[in-house]
Structure formats: structure tokens, C-alpha cells
C-alpha positions in Angstrom: 41.4 -4.8 -26.9 38.9 -1.8 -27.7 36.1 -2.7 -29.7 35.8 0.1 -32.3 31.8 1.2 -32.6 30.5 3.5 -35.5 29.0 6.5 -34.5 25.8 6.6 -36.2 25.2 2.6 -36.3 22.4 1.7 -34.3 23.2 -1.2 -32.1 19.8 -2.3 -31.5 17.7 -5.0 -30.6 19.7 -7.3 -29.0 20.7 -8.9 -25.7 21.3 -7.7 -22.1 24.0 -10.2 -22.2 25.3 -9.3 -25.2 25.3 -5.3 -24.6 26.7 -6.4 -21.1 29.6 -8.0 -22.7 30.7 -5.4 -25.9 30.2 -2.7 -23.0 33.0 -4.3 -20.9 35.4 -5.5 -23.7 34.9 -2.1 -25.3 35.0 0.7 -22.4 35.0 -1.2 -18.8 37.1 -3.6 -18.8 39.8 -2.3 -16.7 37.1 -0.5 -14.6 36.3 -3.3 -11.8 33.5 -0.9 -10.8 31.4 -1.2 -13.6 28.5 -2.7 -12.2 25.8 -4.5 -13.9 22.9 -5.3 -12.0 20.3 -7.4 -14.3 16.6 -7.7 -12.7 13.8 -10.0 -14.2 10.2 -8.0 -13.9 7.1 -11.0 -14.8 8.3 -12.0 -18.3 10.6 -9.1 -18.9 14.2 -8.9 -18.2 16.2 -5.7 -17.8 20.2 -4.4 -17.1 21.2 -1.7 -14.9 24.6 -0.1 -15.7 27.1 2.5 -14.0 30.2 3.0 -12.2 30.0 2.9 -9.0 32.1 6.0 -8.0 30.7 8.2 -9.9 27.1 7.9 -9.2 24.7 8.6 -6.5 23.5 4.9 -5.9 21.1 5.5 -3.6 19.3 7.9 -6.5 19.3 4.9 -8.8 18.0 2.5 -6.7 15.3 5.0 -5.0 14.1 6.0 -9.0 15.0 3.4 -11.2 15.2 -0.2 -9.6 12.9 0.2 -6.5 10.1 2.3 -9.4 10.5 -0.9 -12.1 10.0 -3.6 -9.5 7.4 -2.3 -7.4 5.1 -1.2 -10.5 2.9 -3.4 -12.0 2.9 -2.3 -15.8 5.0 -3.5 -19.0 8.3 -0.9 -19.3 9.4 -0.2 -22.4 11.6 2.5 -23.8 8.7 5.1 -24.2 7.7 4.5 -20.2 11.3 4.7 -18.7 11.8 8.0 -20.5 8.1 9.8 -19.2 8.3 7.9 -15.6 11.5 7.3 -14.3 11.9 11.1 -11.9 15.1 11.6 -13.2 15.6 14.4 -15.4 17.8 15.0 -18.9 17.1 11.0 -19.7 18.2 10.2 -23.4 17.1 7.5 -25.6 20.6 6.5 -27.0 20.9 3.6 -30.5 24.9 3.8 -30.6 26.8 1.6 -28.1 29.7 4.3 -28.4 27.0 7.1 -26.4 26.0 4.5 -24.0 29.5 4.3 -23.1 30.7 7.5 -23.3 27.6 8.0 -21.0 28.1 6.0 -18.3 31.8 7.6 -18.2 30.3 10.5 -17.4 28.6 9.5 -14.2 25.0 7.9 -15.5 23.1 5.0 -15.3 22.0 3.3 -18.4 18.7 1.1 -18.5 17.9 -1.2 -21.1 15.2 -3.8 -21.5 15.5 -6.9 -23.5 14.8 -6.9 -27.4 14.0 -2.9 -27.5 15.0 -0.5 -29.5 17.0 1.7 -27.7 18.7 2.0 -24.3 17.7 4.9 -21.8 20.6 6.8 -20.0 20.4 9.5 -17.0 23.0 11.7 -15.8 23.4 11.3 -12.0 26.7 11.7 -11.2 28.4 12.0 -7.8 30.1 15.2 -8.2 32.4 16.6 -6.1 32.9 20.5 -5.8 34.6 23.0 -4.7 32.7 26.0 -3.1 33.9 29.9 -5.0 36.5 31.1 -3.2 38.1 34.4 -3.2 39.9 35.5 -7.3 43.8 34.3 -6.8 45.0 35.5 -10.2 43.1 38.1 -10.4 42.8 40.1 -7.4 40.7 42.9 -6.3 41.4 45.7 -3.9 37.5 46.8 -4.3 34.4 45.1 -5.9 33.2 41.4 -5.2 36.0 38.9 -4.6 34.2 35.7 -4.9 35.5 33.8 -8.3 34.6 30.6 -10.8 34.5 27.2 -9.1 35.1 23.6 -11.3 31.2 23.1 -11.8 29.6 24.5 -14.7 26.7 24.1 -12.4 28.3 26.6 -9.9 29.5 29.2 -12.5 26.1 29.2 -14.1 24.5 29.8 -10.9 26.7 32.4 -10.0 25.9 34.3 -13.3 22.4 34.0 -13.1 22.3 35.5 -9.8 24.5 38.1 -10.6 22.7 38.7 -14.0 18.7 38.2 -13.3 18.2 38.7 -17.0 15.1 37.1 -19.3 17.5 38.0 -21.9 20.5 36.1 -20.7 21.0 33.0 -23.1 22.7 30.0 -22.9 23.2 27.5 -25.3 25.0 24.0 -25.1 28.1 21.8 -26.8 29.6 18.8 -26.0 33.1 18.6 -27.8 35.6 16.1 -27.6 35.3 13.0 -28.8 37.5 11.1 -26.5 36.8 12.8 -23.0 33.6 14.7 -23.6 32.9 18.0 -22.4 29.8 20.3 -21.5 30.5 24.1 -23.0 27.6 26.7 -22.1 27.8 29.9 -25.3 26.4 32.9 -23.0 25.4 35.9 -24.2 22.3 38.8 -23.7 20.2 38.6 -27.1 19.5 41.5 -26.8 22.7 43.2 -26.8 25.0 40.9 -28.5 25.2 41.5 -32.1 24.1 38.1 -33.9 27.0 37.9 -36.0 29.5 37.1 -33.2 27.0 34.8 -31.3 27.0 33.3 -35.0 30.6 33.4 -35.2 31.1 31.7 -31.8 28.9 29.2 -32.7 30.2 28.3 -35.6 33.7 27.9 -34.0 32.2 25.5 -31.7 30.4 23.3 -34.0 33.5 23.0 -36.2 35.8 21.9 -33.6 36.9 18.4 -33.8 39.4 17.0 -30.8 39.8 14.5 -28.1 39.4 16.6 -25.1 39.3 20.2 -23.9 41.2 20.3 -21.0 40.7 24.0 -20.0 39.1 27.2 -20.5 42.4 28.5 -21.8 43.1 25.4 -24.2 39.8 25.9 -25.4 40.7 29.7 -26.3 43.7 28.3 -28.4 41.8 26.0 -30.3 39.4 29.1 -31.1 41.6 32.1 -32.0 42.1 33.8 -34.9 46.2 33.4 -35.2 47.2 31.0 -33.2 51.1 31.8 -33.8 50.3 34.9 -32.5 52.1 35.3 -28.7 49.5 38.0 -27.9 46.1 36.7 -26.6 43.2 37.3 -28.6 40.4 36.0 -26.0 40.2 36.8 -22.3 40.0 34.5 -20.1 39.0 35.6 -16.2 38.4 34.2 -13.0 36.1 36.9 -12.0 32.2 36.2 -12.2 31.9 40.3 -12.1 33.9 40.9 -15.2 32.4 38.3 -17.1 29.2 39.4 -16.5 30.0 43.4 -17.5 31.2 42.4 -20.5 28.4 40.2 -21.6 26.3 43.6 -20.8 28.5 45.3 -23.0 27.9 43.3 -26.3 30.6 40.3 -25.9 29.7 36.5 -25.2 31.0 34.3 -23.2 31.9 30.8 -22.7 31.6 28.8 -19.4 33.8 25.0 -19.4 32.8 22.6 -17.3 35.9 21.4 -14.6 37.5 24.7 -15.2 37.8 27.6 -13.1 37.6 30.5 -15.5 35.6 32.1 -18.3 36.0 32.9 -21.7 35.1 36.8 -23.1 35.1 37.1 -26.9 35.7 39.7 -28.8 38.3 41.4 -27.4 41.6 44.4 -28.1 44.3 44.9 -27.3 43.7 47.6 -24.7 41.2 45.4 -22.9 43.9 43.4 -21.5 44.8 46.4 -19.2 42.0 47.1 -18.0 40.1 45.7 -14.6 36.4 46.0 -13.4 38.4 47.7 -10.4 38.6 50.5 -12.4 34.9 51.1 -12.2 35.1 50.4 -8.8 37.2 53.8 -8.0 36.6 57.0 -8.7 36.3 57.8 -12.8 39.6 59.9 -12.3 41.9 57.6 -10.5 40.2 54.8 -12.8 41.6 56.6 -15.8 44.7 57.5 -14.0 45.6 54.1 -13.4 44.4 52.7 -17.1 47.1 55.5 -18.5 50.1 53.7 -15.2 49.6 50.2 -16.9 49.5 51.4 -20.4 53.1 53.4 -20.0 54.3 50.2 -17.4 53.8 48.4 -20.2 55.8 50.5 -22.7 58.9 50.9 -19.7 58.8 47.2 -19.8 59.9 46.4 -23.2 61.8 49.6 -23.5 64.0 50.1 -20.2 66.4 46.9 -20.9 66.6 47.2 -24.8 67.7 51.0 -24.5 70.0 50.2 -22.0 71.8 47.2 -24.4 71.7 50.0 -27.2 73.1 52.8 -25.8 76.0 50.7 -24.0 76.6 49.0 -27.4 76.4 51.8 -30.3 74.7 55.0 -28.6 77.2 56.3 -26.1 77.1 59.8 -27.2 73.2 60.3 -25.7 74.3 59.1 -22.5 75.4 62.6 -20.0 78.7 62.1 -19.3 78.1 62.0 -15.5 76.1 59.0 -16.2 78.7 57.8 -18.5 81.1 58.1 -15.7 78.8 55.6 -13.2 78.2 53.6 -15.6 81.7 53.0 -16.7 82.6 52.3 -12.9 79.7 50.2 -12.5 80.6 48.1 -15.6 84.4 47.8 -14.7 84.3 44.5 -12.9 81.8 42.7 -15.6 83.1 40.5 -17.8 80.0 40.1 -20.0 79.2 42.9 -22.9 75.8 44.5 -22.3 73.7 42.2 -24.5 74.9 38.7 -22.5 75.0 40.6 -19.1 71.6 41.8 -20.2 70.3 38.3 -21.1 72.4 36.4 -18.2 69.7 39.4 -15.5 66.5 39.3 -17.7 66.6 35.2 -17.5 67.3 34.9 -13.6 64.8 36.8 -13.2 62.4 35.1 -15.0 63.8 31.9 -12.6 63.2 33.8 -9.8 59.6 34.6 -10.5 58.7 31.1 -11.9 60.1 29.4 -8.5 57.9 31.7 -6.4 54.8 30.5 -8.8 55.6 27.0 -8.3 55.9 27.1 -4.7 53.4 27.2 -2.1 52.3 30.4 -1.0 54.4 31.2 2.0 57.8 29.7 0.3 57.0 31.5 -2.8 57.4 34.9 -1.0 60.3 33.7 0.9 62.1 32.5 -2.3 60.8 36.0 -3.4 63.1 38.2 -1.1 65.6 35.7 -1.3 66.3 35.6 -4.7 65.8 39.6 -5.1 68.3 40.9 -2.6 70.6 38.2 -1.8 71.0 36.6 -4.7 71.0 39.3 -6.3 73.8 41.2 -4.3 75.9 38.2 -4.5 75.8 38.9 -8.3 77.0 42.2 -8.6 79.7 41.6 -5.8 81.0 38.9 -7.8 80.9 40.9 -11.2 78.3 39.1 -13.3 76.2 42.5 -13.6 76.4 45.7 -13.0 74.1 47.7 -10.4 72.3 50.3 -12.7 71.3 46.8 -14.7 69.9 45.5 -11.4 67.7 49.1 -10.9 66.6 49.0 -14.3 65.9 45.1 -15.1 63.5 45.3 -11.3 61.7 48.3 -12.6 60.8 46.6 -16.5 59.7 43.5 -13.8 57.7 45.5 -11.8 56.0 47.5 -15.3 54.9 44.5 -16.2 53.4 43.3 -13.3 51.3 46.3 -12.8 49.2 44.3 -16.2 45.8 42.7 -15.2 45.9 40.0 -17.5 48.3 36.7 -16.9 48.8 36.3 -20.0 49.1 39.6 -21.5 51.9 40.0 -18.7 53.5 36.7 -19.7 53.7 37.6 -23.8 55.0 41.3 -22.5 57.9 39.7 -20.5 58.9 37.5 -23.1 59.1 40.3 -25.9 61.8 41.8 -23.8 64.5 38.7 -25.2 64.5 39.5 -28.7 64.4 43.2 -28.5 67.3 42.7 -26.3 69.4 40.9 -29.1 67.9 43.0 -32.1 69.1 46.2 -29.7 72.5 44.4 -29.1 73.1 43.3 -32.8 71.8 46.4 -34.6 71.1 49.4 -31.3 68.6 51.8 -31.9 68.2 50.3 -35.7 67.2 47.3 -34.5 65.3 48.3 -31.8 62.9 50.4 -34.2 63.0 48.0 -36.3 61.3 44.9 -33.7 59.0 48.2 -32.7 57.1 48.7 -36.6 57.2 44.6 -36.9 55.5 44.4 -33.6 53.0 47.5 -34.6 52.3 46.2 -37.6 51.7 42.7 -36.2 49.1 44.0 -33.8 47.7 46.4 -37.0 47.0 43.2 -38.7 46.0 40.9 -35.5 41.8 40.3 -35.1 39.6 38.9 -32.6 36.2 36.9 -33.8 37.2 39.0 -37.1 36.8 42.4 -35.1 40.2 44.6 -35.4 42.5 43.6 -32.5 44.1 47.4 -32.0 40.5 49.5 -31.9 39.7 51.9 -31.0 43.6 53.3 -32.2 42.9 51.5 -35.7 40.6 52.0 -36.6 40.2 55.2 -34.6 37.1 55.5 -33.1 36.9 58.5 -30.5 33.5 57.0 -28.9 35.3 54.3 -27.7 37.9 55.8 -26.0 36.1 56.1 -22.7 35.7 51.9 -22.7 39.4 51.6 -23.2 42.3 54.2 -22.9 40.2 56.6 -20.2 36.9 56.1 -18.1 34.7 58.9 -17.5 32.1 59.3 -14.9 29.1 56.9 -15.3 26.6 59.6 -16.1 28.7 60.6 -18.8 29.6 57.1 -20.1 26.4 56.5 -21.7 27.4 54.7 -25.1 28.3 50.8 -25.1 31.8 50.4 -27.2 30.7 50.5 -31.1 33.9 48.1 -31.5 31.4 45.4 -30.8 28.6 46.8 -32.6 25.7 45.9 -30.0 21.9 45.9 -30.6 21.1 48.7 -27.9 23.9 51.0 -27.7 23.0 52.9 -24.6 23.4 51.8 -21.5 20.6 53.8 -19.8 18.1 56.2 -20.8 19.1 60.2 -20.4 16.8 62.1 -18.6 15.3 64.8 -19.6 16.8 68.4 -19.5 15.6 71.1 -16.8 16.0 74.3 -16.9 18.5 75.7 -13.8 16.5 77.4 -11.5 17.9 80.7 -9.8 20.0 79.3 -7.4 21.3 77.1 -9.8 22.9 79.3 -11.6 
């Protein structure tokens, strides 16, 4: 049975046999790869402990065991810290800290009778090299994505941002499975209040473990009951670094292939760094197209249900005849017909996402063409609803953020139900409720709907539209950056006769 040790209680001094026994009973009773090597140097006894498959044993023998055995001096804890040629050595006085360090790939060295134990991290890391982004694919711009190694991700960020003002703060979160988290920001741009608020939330967080960056966002976001994401999760280092230059803060989590950006706004989930790599007019058009696509995605199917159920008078006569002919064999009311089809589309999407790439593409083609045609011929739904539902699905896929895209797709279901129950009145009630919810929403205590509410015309350049770079000199006011200008404006010169 695992023993419980108090976090702040000092365990030392003790005998090396007792330390080995307590560590085995408390942490490593079921780990046959736990290694505890005992040595004697003159009159001193010491023990070296680690888990064989989690550490680089060659480094342990080269820098620890051989170094101690070849030396004729008398060793103690301070000598171990000062003369062992490994980095990040720590003195530990609590046995639980020692056990956690060993579980994370450290070697523990204890000299009999000393008042503390020394641990050095020597992990055997299996790293996946940076690869091409999958969930946020780009046509223009860098294709590299974050990997699961925090060291690699930090290297990428520092490589892209060679700036002495780039700060990185270390946090260890997780009582049972600790994970290293880095808070990253530019000290000359980021507002201190944002940094302070993020630091407070991380220090306040108490949990057994943090599995991934998207899990961390659910712990520290402002409203965990909202359907809308309040922190941006990205796998693109260029997006991560661009947001840091805009005055935001970022989080990198060990063993997670994505970073977290805060604060964020509703409109920022419809932006992509690809908007910056294309010309300004094309970038503006694409952003507006995404916003229109989001509106169509939550409007088309509920509008169809409301019109066919309560409001035939708004449908043109020619179209009404076509609708009646299309629905003549459908045994379900419009609301049930729409829910069945939307649920069917979500099944296809989920199946295609979970299957291997080639099989998933085949599943999408088979589900969309063969099964869809069979449903129409069987009389479960109408041709016109197939077109409307397909357009709604395509419109939702234009949103760059997977989390926001999923939220929009989920919204369609309550909107369809309310449209089937009360027609346009129910639909507009849902829109009003949705708007009120977004107005109340916050991200890191910043308004979620900025620059629409509160209205900030200067920030429209950083959200809805994109101006040419020479005219886009100001960072978003909503981030409250220290340095509001991106570059120094060149002095104006008098026009020559030729220019005139």
C-alpha cells in the first residue's frame, strides 16, 4: 500500500536503506525497472536511484558514479551540487518531491547521514520532430507546427523571435502527474495586468494533472459553462509569435503539440495568419467570407424549418410548388427531417475525422453521395434540404478554428428546435439570447466582442478587415499594449514635380 508523505515535512537525515525502502513502498513498488545502486567511498555510503527506461544511464555513470568514485575528496550535498557536471540540480528534503523527480526522469543521489538529497534531470526523451500542420493547414506561409516536446517548441519560438524582451516563466502544475508550463510574453509590449492575471490563474490552479493545452484552457478560462472558446489554441508557431507581438501572452505545455494564446476575442477565431501572407484586399475578402459563412451556417437550416412550419407566405409561389413536390414523400415534419439530416452529417464528419486519412476521405465521398442519394430516394428527406444542409456544413468549415467551428455546428441544433416550435419568433429569441451571452462574455477579463462592443473603430483593422501594412501601424487597443505602434512612421517628404 502506498504511503502518504507530507509535502513540507523534512525527511532527512536518514539511512540509505530506509530511504530505498520508503521510496519503493511509496512510489515504485510496482515498477521493476526502479534501480537503486549502493556504493561505498572510503567511509561514506551513498545511493543512486532512477528508473532505467526513463533516464540516460550513460550520463549517470559518466557524470555521477564515475565522478564520485574517482575523486578522493569527502562528498556532501553541496559538493554534489557544485561539482557534478549536470544541469538543474536540486536539493530535496521531502521524500515525495524525490519520488516525483524520479518519476519524471531524474536521478537521485543521497549520501548517508546528509540533511538533503540531490536530484538531476537526465530524461530519455523520445521527441517527434516538427512536422507540417494538420488542423490549421495553410497555402501561404510557414508550414511547421509545434511538437510534443516543450524544449523543441521553446526553441522554435526563440528562433522565430530573436528578441531580448522575450520572457519565459516556468510553472509546475499537477499534484499527481506534474507538467511544466511556460508563460511567454514580450515585456516591452504585453500589458503587465494581463501577465499578472495569467500568472495568478496558473498559481491558483490545483489539479492532479494537465493532459493537454486544450484541457488547461478549460481550467483557466473565464466561463467554463459557455459553448464558445475563450482562449485560442493553435499548433502554428507563426500564429503564436504574431499574437505575442500584438501584446498578448502565450502558454506552452510539455507533452502538448499546441500553444495557448490569451486574451482573445470572438472575431479572432475567424482570423488566420494566411490573411497576412496574401494581399490586403484578398485578406479582407476572406475574413468577411468567413463571417458570412458563420451566419449562414446557423441560419439556413433553421430558416427552412421555420418557413415550412409556420410561414409559408414568405416563400415565392414557384419555389413553394417545388418544395411541396420535394416533400411529398417525406413522412416527417420539417423540424424532425432537419434534425435527422444534421445528425447524419455530423456522423459522417466524426467518422471521417476518426478514421485514417485515406479511409476518411472515402467515407466522406460514400456518405455524402451514395448514402445521401439513398436517403432522398427512400423519402426520409427532401432534395432542397440536402442542398441547404450541405451549404450550412460547408459554411461552418470555413472557420479556421476547430473549437469555434464545432461550437457553430452545435448551435444549429437548438436553433432548429426553436424554429420548429415557434417559427421566426423562436429563431429571433435564440439570436437575442446568443447576442446577450456574447456581450457578457469575457476573456482574461477583457470584452469578448471587442471591437464591436465596446466599439473601437481603430481595432477593426485587426479583426474584420485588413489594411495595407503601411497603413496598419497600431496594435489592437483591446490588448492595451505598452507600445501601441508596430513601426516608426517615416517622415513625410514634399512631392516633386514628377510625383505631382
